[in-house]
N, C-alpha and C positions, 0 to 999 in steps of 0.2 A: 617667230624666233628662229636666227638662224644657229646652227648646230656650232659646239663650242671647239673649234679647230685647234686652240690654244692647248686646251685642254689634252685633246687627243695626240698632240705631238709631244706633251710631257709624258703621258701614259706609256708612249711607243718609242721611248727612250733607249732601245738595245738593252732593256734590263737595268738599267742605272739611273742616276740624276742626269739633267741636263742644265747647261748654261747657254742663256739666250742673251745676245746684246741687244738691247732694246732702242727700236727707232725713235729719236725724239719725237716730243708732243706734237708739235706743229706739222712736222713731216708727216706722222702716222696718221693725224688727223686728214690730213691729204691723201693718204693711200686708201683709207677706209673708206671717205666720201667718194673716190673714185670707184672703187669696186661695188660700193651699194649703186651707184649711179650706172654702171657700164656691164656690170655681170649680171644678167637676169636669173630670178631665182629659179626658174625651170632648168637653169643650165648648171647648177649647182649640182654636186653628188649627193649631200646630203645624208649619207648612211655613216652609222657609227662615229659619229662627232665629227665627219671630214666636209667642212661647208667652207664659208669665208671666215677668214681669219681678223677678229676684232682687235689683235694685240700686235702690231707688226713688229716683227724683231728679225734678226738673224742669228740662227743657231751656230754657237761656237763650238760645242761639243756635246754629244750625248753618250749615253753608255757609260757615265762615268761611275766606277762602281767603288771607288775610297769612302770607306766608311766614317772615317774623321771630318768633320766639318773644318776643323781648326786650319786642316792642311789646304782647303779651298779656300779658307778666308785669306791665309797668308798668301797665296797665290793671287789672288783678284786684288789684295791690298797693295801689290806692287805692280798691278798692270795699269796701264797708263791709256787714257781717252783714244780711240782711234778714228781716224778720217776712213770713210768709205763712199764710194762713187756707185750710183746707181745705173745699171744698163739697162737693155731693152727686155721685154717680156719675153719669156721663154717657157716650156713646158720640160717635165720631168714624164717620162711614159714607160711603164713596164708591159710585158707581152702578157704577164700573169695577172694585171689588175684590169679593173674595168673602169677606172677614173684617169683624169690626167691631172698632175700637180702644176696649177697655173703660178708662175714665181718670176721674181725680178731678179736679173744677174746681177752680182756684186761684186766690184772690181777694190780690192784693198789690200796692199802688200803687207801693211802692219799687221791685220787681222789674219792674214794666212800665217805669217810667223808666230803671231799670240796662238793659233791652233796648235801649232807645232811646239811651242812651250808647253802648254797644257796636256798634251800626249806624252811629253816627255817627263811632266812632273806629277801626274797622278795616275793611277790605274784605270784604264781604258776598256770598254769593249767595243771596238770600232770595226765591223766587217768591209768596212769600205777604204781601199789603199789611197784614197786623195780626196782632200777636203774643197769642197765646191761650195762657197758661200752664197746664199741666196736668200730671197726674202718672200715667203709663201704669200700669194695672194688669197688663193682658195683652191680647193678640189673641185673639180668641173667634170662632168660625166665624159665617159671616153671618147675623144673626136671634136668637142668642144673647145678645146684648149687651141686648137688650130686658127681659131677665130680672132685669136688675139695675139699670138706669136707672133714676135717682131714690131711690135707697137712699141714706140719709145715715148712715152708719155711721161715717163719718170728717167730717161736716158741721159745721162751728164749731170745730174743732181747731185750734190755733195753734202753730206752731214758728220757731224763729228760725235761720235756714240760716247757717252760718258757714264751709262748705267749700264749694268749686266744682272740680270734674275738666274738664280739659282732655284731650280724645284724638281720634284719627283726624287726618285730612288730613295724615300724613306726620310729625307729632310724636309724641315718646316720650310715654306718659300722663303729667299732672301734676296733683297735688292743691293747690291753694292754700287755704291757710286767712286767711279775710277779717279784716283788722285791726279791734280793738275800740277804741275811745275809753273814758276814764276813766269817765264817768257813764253814756252811752249808746252804743250802737252806731254807730261812723263817726267822729267827732271833725274832718271835713274842714275844717272851720272854725277849728280850734284857732290860737289864734296871731292872729285875723283878727276885726276888727271890721266893721262896716256898710259903711264908706269902702272899707277895703281890699277886700272883696269885690265892692262897685261899680266900684273899680277894675280889678281882675282880669279882669271881664266889659266893661270899657268902656262902664259904663251910669251914669247919674246915680245920686246917693244914695236921691233919692226913689223909685224904682225898687225896690230893695231895700228900703226902708222899708214900703212899701205890700205888698210880697209878704211880708215879715216878718209884719205884722199879721195877713193872711190865715193865716199859716204856724201862728202860735201858737192860733189858734183851732180850727184842725183837729187838731193834735198835742193840743192839750187833750181831744181825744176819746178819747185812749189814756192820758193820763196827767194826775193831780192836780196835778202841780208845775209851775208856770209857767216856772220857769227851766230845768227840764229841756224843756218844750215849745220854749222859744225856743232851746235849744243844737241840738236837732232841726232846728228850722225852718232856722238857720243851716246847719248841714251841708248841709242839702237845697239851700241857696241857692247855697252856695259851688260847687257841680256845675251848676246852671241858675239864671240870674238869673230866669226867669220859672216856677220850679218849680211853684206853687202856681196859676198860671192853667193851666199844662200838665194838673195833677191834674184841675180843673175840666172841663176839655175831655172828658179820658178819662172822666169819670163821667159827663158827659152823652151820650158815646157808647153806654156801656156800659147806660144807662138805655135809649136809643134803639132798640138793636138787642134787647133783652130777650127779646121774643116771638120771635125768629130762633131763639136759642139751642137750644132743645130740638125745633123742629119742622121746621126747614130742613135739607137735605141739607148735610152739612159743605163739599162743594164750592161751593154757593151761599153759605154763610158766609163762605167765605174772599174771596168777593167782595163783602162786604158794605160794605167802604170805598167801592166804586164806586157803590155803591146810594145811601149816603149823601151822596156828594158830587151825585148826579144830584138827590136829594131838596131838596138845598140851594137849586137853583135855583126852586122853587115853593113853598119854604118849608114843605115837609111834613118829616114825622119817620117814620122805619121804624116805629115803634109803632103809627102811623095805619095801617097798610096791613094788608090780610088777607094772609095765606098766598099765596094765590093770585096776588094783585097783586103781591106782592115776586118771586116765581118769575118771572112775567112779564116784570117791569122787567129782571131780572137775564137773563133769556135774551136780551132785547132790546138789553141792553147788549152782551152777549156776542157776538152775531152783527153788532154795529153798526148795529141798525136804529133 
């Protein structure tokens, strides 16, 4: 019987509740089947509940300290289903741990923005400066993760996640089904025009118009229907008046730290935000650094030198 990794992650939620985006059943079965067939039992860490994951999910946020479940109900009741794309298999490794976390990278701008929304809306204890979405496959013995690193078995596959689970933090487990709009997932701008969205955010109409122009072009990368692209863009702008500016910044940061993803220790990667802030003062980018330079700067930042 495999260790209960799912239960471990709930208990280890930074002292609070956790919201998990649940991978749809068909894809979840594929993931679990692949793990069973390809990750040998002797490679699994197996201690303290750290084994293979029976319930594939993407953590949206842990360490949620909000004590009133109605606040979470209200937040999740206004969340849209999100499309995510699976990347290659990679690992988290920390120098003070004797295991590797084997995981699948996740790419999803809407998920990134949803995480920001949760952090802004609820009281959260989160020691990490950046959200790095991923789907855990298993905890394996230190060094075993290198055998799987870079495998593209799930790379490029896309799913729409429409269920989220609230667990831990003293709450009873609760599954949320994210509401869908009529034409596209979401519908947060239903019944609203540009003027109403601008008014709701307290900004000028021109701000929303400019964002809408950007948004339509971005969404046309995913659909050939201009009206659908416009509706999706308006839905996002109903959440954030600067949604597409935020999107540009996130994509620029992701590109900047690309060389760090597979080469730096996880502990260093968690400080990448500090590194970026530091480099801004000199007009440099993470991608301009050698790994040795990046590690030295991060060590100096950590020690205050």
